[in-house]
N, C-alpha and C positions, 0 to 999 in steps of 0.2 A: 354553666350556671353562674350568674352574676348577682350577688346580693348587694343591695343598697339600703342603708339606714338613713332616717330623716330626723332633723332636729325639731321640726314643727309639723303639726297636722296639715297645715297649708301646703307644705312641700310634698308631703305624702299624697295628698289629694291631687296636686298638680301632676304627679308622676303616674300614680295608679288609678286615680279617680275616673278618667275617661273610659278605661277598659272595664272597670267594675260597674260603671253607670250603664253600660250596655245591657246589664241585667240588674237594674236598680233594686227591684223588689227582693231578688234572691240575695243580694249582697247588702241589704239595707242596714243590718246591724253594724258592719264595719264602716260603711259610708256615713251612717248617722252619728256614730261615736266620733268619727274624725271631723265631720262637719261641726258638731257641737264644740269640739275643742278649737277648731280653726276660727270660729266666729265668737268665741268667748262665752258661749252659753254653758260650757263646762270647763273645769280646770284643764289647762294645756301643759301642765308640768308633769314630769315623771311618766311620760308616755314612751313606749317602745314602738317604733314604726319602721316597717321594713318591706321591701319588695324583692322578689327573685325573678330575674329575667333570663330567658334563653334565646336562641335564634328565632323562635316563633313569637316572642313577645312576653307578656306578663304570665309567669307560671304560678306565682303565689304571692299573696299580700298578707301581711300580718300586722296586728295592732294589739297592744296590751297596755292597760292602765295598771299601775302597781296595786296589787291586792285583789285584782280581778282576773278572770280567765284570759288566756291568750286566744285571740280570735283569728281564724284563718279564712281566707276567701280565695277561690280560684274557679275557673271554668274548665280546668283540665280534668280528665278522667282519673289521673293518678298524679299525686303530688309528693310521692315518696322521695324521689331524688331531689326535688326542689326544696324539700324541708331540711335536708342535710346541712346546707350552709346557714339556714335559719337557726337550727339548734346550736350550731357552733357559735354563732354571734351571741345568742342568749347566754350560753355558758361562759363566754369570754367576758360578758358584762355582769356575770353572776346574777342573772335575772330569769333563771329557769322557773317557769310558772308552776303553780300547784294544779291548775286546771287548764284544759284546752278545749275549744269548741270549734267544730267544723262540720261540713256537709257529710252525710253518710256516703260512703264510697270513696271519700277523699281523706278524711281525718284519720281513718284507721292506718293508712300507709304512713302518714306523718308521725303518728304515735309509735308505730312499729319501728320507724327509723330512730326515734328517740330511745326506745328501750333497747334496740340492738346496739346502739353506740354507748349507752350508759350502763347497760345491764341492770337497770331498774325495772320496775313493773308498772303497769297502768291498768286501771279498771274503769268501766263505764259508770259514771256517776249519775247521768240523766239522759233520757231520750226525749228529744224535743221535736216539735213540728212548727214550721212557719206557715202562716196563712196570709192571703191578701184579699182585699175587698175593693171592688171598683164601683159597685152599686149595691144598695141594700135591698134585701127581700122585704116583704111586708113587715113593718115595725110591730113588735109584740105589744100587746095591751097590758099595761101595768099601772097601778096607781102611783102617783108621785111625779116628779119632774127633775130635769137636770139643771144644775147651776154650777157656776165656777166657784171654787173654794176661795175664801178670803182670809185675811190675817186673823179674824175671829175664830177660824176653824183650825188654827195652827196646832193646838194641843191634840185635837182629835186626829188630824191628818198625820202628825208625827207618830202617834200611837198606832194608827192603822198601817202605816208604812212599815213600822217595826214588826207588827204581827204578820203582815204579808211576807216580809223577807224571812221571818222565822219559819213560816209554813212552806213557802215556795222555793227558797234558796238554801235552806238548812245552814250549813257552815261555809257556803260559797261566797267569797267576796267580802269587802269591807262593809260594815253596817252603816246605813244612812244615819245622819244626825238630825236633831231638831233644826239646826241651821240649814241643812240641805233641804229639808221640808219647807222651810220658810222661803228659800230661793225658788223652789218650784212653784209655790203659791204665788210669789211675786211675779213670776214669769207667766202666770196664767195657765199652767200645765195641769193643775189638779182640778178634777170635777167630782161633784157629789150628787148622788141621786137621793132626793129627800122626799119623805112621805109621812108627815111633813118634816120630821127630823132626818138627818143623814142616815142612810141605810147601806149604801154601797159607794165605793170610791173607784175611779178610773183616771188615767192620766194620758196625756199626749206626750210624745217624746221623739227626739232625734229627727226633726224635719230635714228632708233633703230636697232636691229640685222638684221631684214629682210625688214623693211619698212621705208619710209620717207614721210613726208607730203608736199603737195604743198599748199601754202596759199598766202595771200596778193595780190590776183589777182585784178588789178585795171587798168581801162582805163578812161582817162578824157572824159567828155561828148562829146566833139567835135570830138573824134575819135571812138566813139562807133558804133556798127552795121556795121562794115566793116570787121569783121572776125579776127581782131588782137588778141583779147583775146583767141579765140579758137586756133589759130595758136601758140600763145605764150605758153599756157598750154600744148598743144600737144608736142611741141618741147622740153619743159623743162621736161615733163614726160618721153619722149623717152630718153633724156640725162641721167636722173636718173636711169632708168632701165638699160641702157648700162653700167652705173658705177657699177652695181652689185646688186642693190636693187631688191628684188623679187616683190615688189609691192609699188605703190604710194597710199597715202590716202589723201582725202581732205574732208572738211566740208562745207556745204552750208546752207544758210537761205532758208527755204522752201517757204517763201513769195516772193522770187525772181525767177520766172520761167525761166528767161533768163539764169542765171548762171547754173541752174540745167540742162537745155537743152544743154548748151555748153559742159558740162563734159560727159554726156551720148553719145554725138555725136562722141567723140574720144575714147570711150572704157571704161569709168568709169562706174561701176555697183553699185547700191544701196547696202549698207551694214547694217546700223542700223539707226533708227530715234532717235533723242534726243530732250529733252525739257530743256529749260533754264527757271527757275523760278526766279522771283524777290520776295524776302522776305520782310516783312514789314519793312519800314524805321524806325519804332519805336523800333525794336529789338536792344539790346545793341551792339555797335560796338567797335572795338579796337581804 
């Protein structure tokens, strides 16, 4: 096994990107975060980027932004041995993560390798599923319309992002700021479903060569169960496909049956299941 770390996201993509792009939808989270950093759409500092190769080629790719989970990507059935040099490199840099996300059937071996070496413990923090959409089913009927958020919506968007993160992400990751909300609005990533006032928010994120993610779907409690979120995600997905993306990707928490049913209703199909593990708080942190 040969581990290589990279100084920039561009170098990481040049090395690992071609292999990961063979299954672009499945690896969209890692590819999208790396692309955003490489093109300047997201901060490129404080990234940990690594690949592990063996005689057969790329065995494991890893990416982490400080304060966020370690993301693992591989097409191998088992990444246990490939993860050993990765954990060694993270420990050497004192950057062992609090959370790690990977595909079901792969990430368990990587986490087992960590706990075996460190004698720490790990527990499942979230079960996730990725979906992809290549064409929409019949669009749902709902009053209102989709519009892009503007600077006039900044306070509302920042508040809704904060509420979304509190509900969906709990204590995972660094909280977004009003400044980051402003950057996303300026980039044209935030959309609102209005009837006539804003009722639901959704966002586009992490564009890659063929795909783009839909995330940040949030409806305040008083406006839920009225079809707004379904209509918003459907309209945004249709817009993104019309812009030339071949597919849309999104991730859900499997403990939320409502969100999962919303997406399948408009044409999203299950892609892969993921696990997010929380590693022992006693492990050394940066």
